[in-house]
C-alpha positions, 0 to 999 in steps of 0.5 A: 643347622636347619630349622628341621634339625632344631625342631628335632632337638626341641622334640627330644627336649619336650619328651624329657620326664622333667619337662613333661612333669612341669607341663602337666603340673601347669595344665592341672593348675590352670586347665579349669580356668578356660572355656570355649567362649569368645571372651578372652578373660584378663586372667588368660593373658596372665596364665599365658605369660606364665606358660611362656616363661615356664616353657622358654626357661625349660627349653633354654636349659635344654637347647639354648637361647640361640636355637630357640631364636632361630626356630621362632624366626624360621618356623613359619617358613618351615610350616609353609614349605612342609605343606606338600610333605608332612613332617614327622610326628616328633616335629609336629609336637615340637611345632605345637609346643612352640605355637602354644608358647608364642601365640595366644590363640594356639595356647587357648586352644590347647588349654580348652582341649586339655580341659575337655580331655580331662572331662572326657577322661572322667566320663568314659562315654557320650550320649549320641542320639540316645546311645552311650558311645565310648570315647577313645584316645586317638593316639592310643588307637594309633599305638595299639593298632600299630602294634598289631599292624607290625606283627610278623606272620599270621599267627592268631589270625583266622582267614575269613574271606578272600576276594580275588577280583577285588584283591582283598584278604580279610583276617580276624583276630580275637583281642587278648584284653576284651570281648572284641575282635580285630579285622584286618583287610589287606588290599592290593593296589595296582599303583606304586606307593607314591601314587597311592599316597596321592590317591588315599592319603589324607594330606591331599588337597580336599577339593582335588581329591573329590574328583575320585573320592566322591561317589553315589553314597558319599555326597560331599567331603569337606575340611572343617579345621586343621588342629595341627599339622597332620591332624584334621577334622572333616565333615562327610555327607552321605546319600544312603538309601533310607533302609540302609540308614535305618538298619545300620543307624547311619547318620546323613552327615558326620564328622571324622577326625584323621591323624597321620604319621610317616614312617610308622609303624615301620620305616617307609610306611605311611599311616593314619587313624580315622575316627567318628568325631563329636565336634560339640565335645571335641571327642573321638568316638569308637563308632557311629553307625557302621563307621568305626575307628580305623587304622590304615597303613600303606607300604610298597609291595615287597615283591613288586615296587610298582604295587602298593599294599593298603592295610586297614584294621578296625575293631568289632564286637566279640560276636558278629552281627546278623546284619553283616556276617563276617564274610560280607565285611569285605564288601565294605572296603571295595571302594579303594579299588574303585577310587584307584580306577577313578584316580588314574582317569583324573586330571590330577593323575594325568598332569602329575604322572602322564597318561601311562602313569610313568610321568 
């Protein structure tokens, strides 16, 4: 069997109710022992050893000792080989479990994250620049918006704007659960989906993508850390005129967390969720200035495989703002077409796809 197949077996095992129950019980018992300080207390090692024994015992019962040994020996090479093609979410979760079991720093990071997750669950919002900002669960957003992305037809959606030049359609839909609306932007890109992934996908090397992603308003974009495969924290530095920063409450710099999934919400799709991120508390925010939680899906145009449909969704208050009427929201997503044009002129594009894009 391959390491990928072995990791899939582990992914199935860690989703079993019995495994989840044992793991959650362990986290609840020890999560308050950990903090972010550099000091590694003696008790940390004791707790980590207990976690190793727990997880190893549970997984051995499910998949066998021989499989676990193979994964431990081959996982590093598998991760290195997966840098150009991100693994599935199930495999990412399996790698995370194995890393936390075998590496102390990965385990400590997991425990610190679980502690903050517990604290944030108790406090539904954070104080950011004097304002209460809702804290959100990024995986929950991926699921909720994924359900709406995958909804067939246009039932319940109202057409708000259509820009034929930008090839963007904006529809809006009221939430059934709260006083909010979902905005859905469908952007037609004149490139096949493999090129669109290189242009817009968050797994493209950051220094490479700067050739087409930086603009007069986005001054810099850098990787702060990689939490796990397909899970990044970025820092963005803006260069907006002061009047826009004032009216839109836009910071000059902010952090953004991005999580990516393949074959979601449908086979062949490439999806990612991005959210404003408070790096001090490791919390994803519902919004910061005009930046909101956004869910993206890329898939090949069913009527033309040389084109790509890029769909973006975000949540808005139930009542629109006079600063940005609904019909003008379409202008906030004009940048993908601009990036697309710059991408086709880039050295990366010409080297990989040739001057005519057929390489």
